[in-house]
C-alpha positions in Angstrom: 61.9 78.1 76.8 59.5 79.3 79.3 55.5 79.7 78.6 55.9 83.3 78.3 58.6 83.2 75.3 57.5 79.9 73.8 55.2 80.1 70.5 51.4 80.8 70.9 48.6 80.4 68.5 46.1 82.8 70.3 47.0 85.2 67.4 49.1 86.2 64.4 49.7 89.4 66.1 51.9 87.6 68.1 54.6 87.0 65.6 57.8 89.0 65.3 59.0 90.2 62.0 59.9 88.3 58.9 63.6 88.4 57.5 62.5 89.8 54.2 60.9 92.8 56.0 63.5 93.2 58.8 66.2 93.3 55.8 64.5 95.9 53.7 64.4 98.1 56.9 67.7 97.8 57.9 68.7 98.7 54.1 66.5 101.9 54.1 68.3 102.9 57.3 71.2 104.4 55.6 71.9 107.8 55.2 69.4 110.7 54.8 66.2 110.7 52.9 63.3 113.0 52.2 60.5 112.9 54.7 56.6 112.5 54.7 56.5 109.8 51.9 59.1 111.8 49.3 61.4 109.1 49.6 62.6 106.5 46.8 61.6 103.6 49.1 57.8 105.1 49.3 57.9 105.3 45.5 59.3 101.7 45.2 56.9 100.2 47.3 53.9 101.8 45.6 55.4 100.6 42.4 55.6 97.0 43.8 52.0 97.4 44.3 51.1 98.3 41.1 53.1 95.4 39.9 51.6 93.2 41.9 48.0 93.9 40.9 48.9 94.6 37.4 47.1 97.7 37.2 47.7 101.3 38.0 46.3 102.3 41.5 46.8 104.7 44.2 48.5 103.6 47.3 48.8 104.9 50.8 50.7 103.5 54.1 48.9 103.3 57.3 50.1 102.6 60.8 47.6 99.9 61.2 44.3 98.0 60.1 41.9 100.0 62.1 43.2 103.6 60.6 43.1 102.0 57.2 39.7 100.4 57.1 38.1 103.5 59.1 39.9 106.1 56.7 39.2 104.1 53.5 35.5 103.8 54.5 35.4 107.3 55.5 36.5 108.5 51.9 33.6 106.4 50.4 31.2 107.7 52.6 29.5 111.2 53.5 28.3 111.3 57.0 24.7 110.9 56.2 25.8 107.7 54.5 25.9 104.0 55.7 28.0 100.8 55.2 26.8 97.5 55.1 28.8 94.6 57.0 28.5 91.6 58.4 27.5 91.6 62.0 30.9 89.7 63.1 33.0 92.3 60.8 36.0 93.7 62.5 34.7 97.3 61.7 31.7 96.5 63.7 32.9 94.6 66.5 36.7 95.7 67.1 37.4 99.0 65.9 36.1 101.0 68.7 33.7 102.9 66.6 36.5 104.4 64.3 34.7 104.0 61.1 31.9 106.1 62.5 34.4 108.7 64.0 36.3 109.3 60.7 33.4 109.4 58.6 31.7 112.2 60.9 28.9 109.5 61.6 28.2 107.2 58.7 26.1 104.4 60.6 27.1 100.8 60.2 24.5 98.5 59.1 25.1 94.8 60.0 23.8 91.7 58.5 23.1 88.6 60.6 25.7 85.9 59.0 26.5 82.3 59.3 30.6 82.4 59.3 30.9 86.1 58.4 30.1 86.2 54.6 27.4 88.6 52.9 25.4 87.4 50.3 23.9 89.3 47.5 20.2 89.0 48.5 21.0 90.1 52.2 22.7 92.9 50.9 19.9 94.0 48.3 17.3 93.4 51.6 19.1 96.1 53.5 20.0 98.5 50.7 16.4 98.8 49.8 14.8 97.9 53.1 14.3 102.2 53.5 14.7 105.0 51.1 13.2 107.7 52.9 15.3 110.7 54.0 14.9 109.7 57.6 17.5 106.8 57.2 21.0 107.1 56.4 21.5 106.0 52.9 23.5 103.1 52.0 26.7 103.9 50.0 29.4 101.1 50.7 29.7 97.2 51.3 32.5 96.1 53.1 33.7 92.2 53.2 36.4 90.8 55.2 38.9 88.1 53.2 39.3 85.9 55.0 36.2 86.4 57.1 36.5 86.9 61.0 35.8 83.1 61.1 38.7 82.2 58.4 36.4 81.6 55.5 37.5 82.7 52.3 34.9 84.4 49.7 35.3 82.7 46.2 36.0 84.8 43.2 32.4 84.1 42.2 31.1 85.0 45.3 33.2 88.3 45.2 32.2 89.0 41.8 28.4 88.3 42.8 28.8 90.9 45.5 30.1 93.4 43.1 27.5 93.0 40.7 24.6 93.5 43.3 26.6 96.6 44.7 27.0 98.1 41.1 22.9 97.6 40.5 22.7 99.4 43.8 24.8 102.1 43.2 27.2 101.1 46.3 30.9 100.9 46.3 32.9 97.7 47.7 35.8 97.9 50.1 37.9 94.8 51.2 39.1 94.5 54.4 42.1 92.2 53.6 44.3 91.8 57.0 44.8 88.7 56.2 44.7 89.4 52.2 48.1 87.2 52.0 46.4 84.1 53.2 43.1 84.4 51.0 45.3 84.7 48.0 47.2 81.6 49.2 44.0 79.5 49.8 42.3 80.3 46.6 45.4 80.1 44.5 44.5 83.0 42.8 46.2 86.4 41.7 45.5 89.8 43.7 44.3 91.3 40.6 41.8 88.4 40.1 40.6 88.8 43.9 40.3 92.6 43.8 39.7 95.0 41.0 39.1 92.2 38.5 36.4 91.0 40.7 35.2 94.6 41.1 36.7 95.5 44.6 36.9 99.4 44.7 39.3 99.8 47.6 41.5 97.2 49.4 43.1 97.5 52.9 46.1 95.0 52.4 47.3 93.7 55.9 51.1 93.8 56.4 51.3 93.4 60.3 49.9 90.1 60.0 52.0 88.9 57.4 55.3 89.5 58.9 55.6 92.9 59.1 56.3 95.3 62.4 53.3 97.7 61.4 51.7 98.8 58.4 48.7 98.4 56.2 48.4 99.7 52.7 45.2 101.3 51.3 45.0 100.5 47.6 42.5 102.6 45.5 41.4 100.8 42.2 39.5 104.0 41.3 41.8 107.4 41.5 38.7 109.4 41.8 37.9 107.6 45.1 41.3 108.5 46.5 40.8 112.2 46.1 42.1 114.0 48.9 42.9 110.8 50.8 46.4 111.9 51.9 44.7 114.9 53.7 42.9 112.4 55.6 45.9 110.3 56.6 47.3 113.5 57.9 44.8 114.7 59.7 44.5 111.2 61.5 47.9 111.1 62.6 48.7 108.3 60.0 51.3 110.3 57.9 54.3 108.8 58.8 57.3 111.7 58.9 60.0 108.8 58.4 57.6 106.9 55.9 60.4 105.0 54.5 60.5 102.6 57.2 56.7 102.1 56.8 57.1 101.6 53.1 60.4 99.8 53.0 58.9 96.3 54.6 56.6 96.5 51.7 59.5 96.4 49.3 61.2 93.4 51.1 57.8 91.4 51.2 56.4 92.2 47.7 59.5 92.1 45.6 60.9 88.8 47.1 57.3 87.1 47.2 57.7 86.7 50.8 54.0 88.0 51.6 52.5 85.0 49.5 54.9 82.5 51.1 54.2 83.7 54.5 50.5 83.4 53.9 50.6 79.6 52.4 52.8 78.6 55.5 50.1 79.7 58.0 47.5 78.4 56.1 49.4 75.2 55.6 49.8 74.9 59.4 46.2 75.4 60.4 45.2 72.8 57.9 47.6 70.4 59.5 46.5 71.3 62.9 42.8 71.0 61.9 43.4 67.2 60.5 45.1 66.3 63.5 42.5 67.0 66.1 39.5 66.3 63.9 38.0 63.2 65.5 39.4 63.8 68.9 36.6 63.3 71.7 34.8 66.4 72.9 36.5 68.4 69.6 34.6 69.6 66.9 35.5 72.1 64.2 33.2 75.1 63.9 33.8 76.3 60.9 35.6 75.4 57.6 39.4 75.6 57.7 40.1 77.8 54.7 43.2 80.1 55.5 45.2 80.4 58.9 42.4 80.1 61.3 41.1 77.0 63.4 38.2 77.4 65.7 37.3 74.4 67.6 34.5 73.9 70.4 36.1 72.1 73.2 34.6 70.9 76.4 35.3 73.3 79.4 37.5 70.8 81.1 39.9 70.4 77.7 39.9 74.4 77.6 40.9 74.8 81.1 43.6 71.9 80.6 45.1 73.9 77.9 45.3 77.1 79.7 46.9 75.1 82.5 49.5 73.7 80.2 50.3 77.3 79.1 48.6 77.7 75.7 47.0 80.9 75.0 43.9 81.2 72.9 40.7 83.1 72.6 37.2 82.2 72.9 34.5 84.6 71.3 33.1 84.0 67.9 30.5 81.0 68.4 32.0 80.4 71.6 35.0 78.2 70.3 38.5 78.4 71.0 40.4 80.3 68.1 43.9 79.3 66.9 45.7 81.5 64.4 48.8 80.3 62.7 51.2 83.1 61.6 54.1 83.4 59.1 56.4 81.8 61.6 54.3 79.2 62.8 56.8 76.2 63.8 55.7 72.5 62.9 57.2 71.1 66.5 55.2 73.8 68.3 51.9 73.0 66.4 52.7 69.5 67.2 53.0 70.1 70.8 49.6 71.8 70.9 48.1 68.6 69.1 49.6 66.2 71.6 48.4 68.4 74.6 44.9 68.2 73.2 45.3 64.5 72.5 46.1 63.9 76.2 42.9 66.2 77.0 40.8 64.4 74.8 41.7 60.7 76.0 41.0 61.9 79.5 37.6 63.7 78.4 36.8 60.1 77.0 37.6 58.2 80.0 
């Protein structure tokens, strides 16, 4: 195996398609079916979400997380409104202005955070800072679960945020690109982490969870979903052969693979973090609560890893980020640990 095809931990987007999603796509690839979501697979996938969340909800399928988040926020805002988010939130740092674009100008108001978590006092301070007509009126709070640093909001924290939102008249949106990892990390039901805790809209990530593409936008309040299908169409997110966007969800949800995949990624991250703890020059930057590990490494160690063919990103906090996907191979994790150990010995010498 060359370095080009060896498994990497730079991103859980590097992974392939898990067997359950692949099998469902293959099963859907038989004969003809109505287009634009009028097929049986799309209906079955939507019902699977309703079963998973133990409630009636409106479900829409988008190709990727940027579209899902941007369109969901646009559905909650007018152009003169604003969205409160963490300063490290993906909608702020990595979506090329898509939320502003699709909302026709709703402004993102960022809160400086430690580890990407919003707090009720921070939300209140920003939401009540100004109420004059010259400032975009706060309308939505968006949280990332897990955060961009891999930390997980507890159920109590989500409920506290929701309570604050209700008092301030704000909607609560959850960016769940790694929603499965958060559920696995907390050991809670999807219902408890969303609508029971006061979340209005969830973007449930499938791509990082083992699918080829596809995110689900789940509205727990039907009134908020009004005309959302038109938004999807206008934004180029209405798949003509929708069954191939929906069928993988059937395979993932009905088999329970979505949760197993999240738990596996989390377990590999925990194993890696435990193995490197205490190595010379290595320091964890954030608690490991999902499938991400952020390490502070001396420049020589970081360069040494790259010279050995390892790929990783350095951005939040200036640390090296390692992501462990649904297909993380324990022997490959061990190989990364071994290389770090050799570099740590050299660093200490």
